[in-house]
N, C-alpha and C positions, 0 to 999 in steps of 0.2 A: 254367761247370761244370754238368753235368746233375744232376738230383736223385738219380739212381742213384749217381753219383760222390760226391756229398756224403754220401749214406747210407753208402757203403763207407768213406769217410774218417772219418766219425763212429764207425763200428764199430771201425776201427783205433785211433783215439784212445782209446776206452773200453777196448779190450783192453790197450793200453800202460799206461794208468792202473792197471788191475787188476794187471797184472804188476809194476808199480813198487811198489804197496802190498803185494803179496804178498812181494816181495823184502825190503821194509823190515821186515815183521813176522817174517821168518825169519832176519834177520841175527843173528849171534852177539852176545851181550852179556856183559860180564864180571860175575861175581858174587863177592862176598867170602865167605871161608870162616868160618863161624860157630865151628867147633871151634878153629881157629887164633886167632880173636878171643878166645874164652873162656879158652883156656889160655895165650896169650902176650901179647895186647894188653890185655885187661881188667885183669890184675894191675898193669899200669903205672899205671892210674888210682887204684890203692889204695896205691901205693908212696910212702913219704916220701922226698922229694928234699932234699938239704941246702939250707937257705935258702928253701925253698918249702913251702907247704901241699900236702897230697895233692890231686890233681885232684878226688876225690870230695867233699872238704870244701867246696869252692866250687860244684861243679857238681851236687851231689845236690839234686834238686828246684828247680834254678835256673830262671830265666825267660829263658834264652838258647838258642841253637841246640844247645849241648853240654849237654844236660840229662840227667844220670844219675839212676837210681833211688836213693832213699835206702837205705842198708844196713839190713836188718832189725835190730831191737834185739838187741844181744849178738853179732851176727855180724860176721865179718871179711871175708866174701865175699857175693856176690849169689846168690840162688836162680837156677835155670835160667830160670825165667820172667822174672825181672828182667834177667838177662843178655840174653835175647832182646829185651826192650824196649830195653835199652841199645844192643844191636847195631843195631836199627832206627834209632835216633837217630844213632849214630856213623856208620853207613853213609851217611847223608845229607851228612856232612861230608867225604867222600872222593870222589875220582874214581878208580874202580877201574882199576888198571894205571898210574896216573899220580900218584905221590907229590908231584911238583913243583907240582901244581895242587890239592892236597887241603888244605882248610882245617884239618883235624885236625892235619896236620903243620906247616903254615905259621904258624898262630896262636900257638902257644907257643914257636916257634923264634925265636932272636935275629935281628933285622934284618940284622946283619952276616953271618949265615949264610944269608940268603935268606928270613927270616920276615917276618911282618906287623910294621908299625910299632908297634902297640899291643896289649897283652894285659894286662888289669888284674891278672892273677895272676902277673905277672912272666914272665921267660923261663925256662921249664922246661928248655929245651934250648939250650945255648950254641952248639952246632954240629951239623951233620948227621952227625958222627962219634959222637955220644952213643949208647951201646948201646941205650937205650930208644927213641930216635928212629929208630934203624935197624930195630928190631923193628917199629915202626909202619909204616915205609916198605916193609919187606919184605912185610908183610901186604897193603898196598895194591897193591904192584907185582905180587904173585903172584895177583891175582884170576883165578879160573878162567873160561875162556870156555865158555859154554853157549848152545845155540840158544834163541831166544826166540820164543814164539808170540803175544806181545802187542806192540802198537805202542809 
């Protein structure tokens, strides 16, 4: 192969690599809805469930992946800033659009219903038909698709 042919081949390879990188950075990525989180999902973490502690009791300031902000003294809900911090943490525990692979939904779900084998806080959800579990699943499932400009 001549040096001119090799140079053309190198240019083609570079153009293809740039096109591939450009396509990857422009692919749509799902994003979770903060307002739906704050109004529908976050109240579940504050709700007393029969036979269980509220999620916030064990997870406020905890040293695990599901680390909620402590409630301000005398408050029964989080401030918007705290909710945004909780949202960031909780978002890391879900696969937008795919409740079946989201740790937030699997960890507190009974193993018989498809959940993880162990959750030190007990089984908050006996089945996937639990109304609160369904709210969480709907939020994850309905992640909106947006174009992304970051890899």
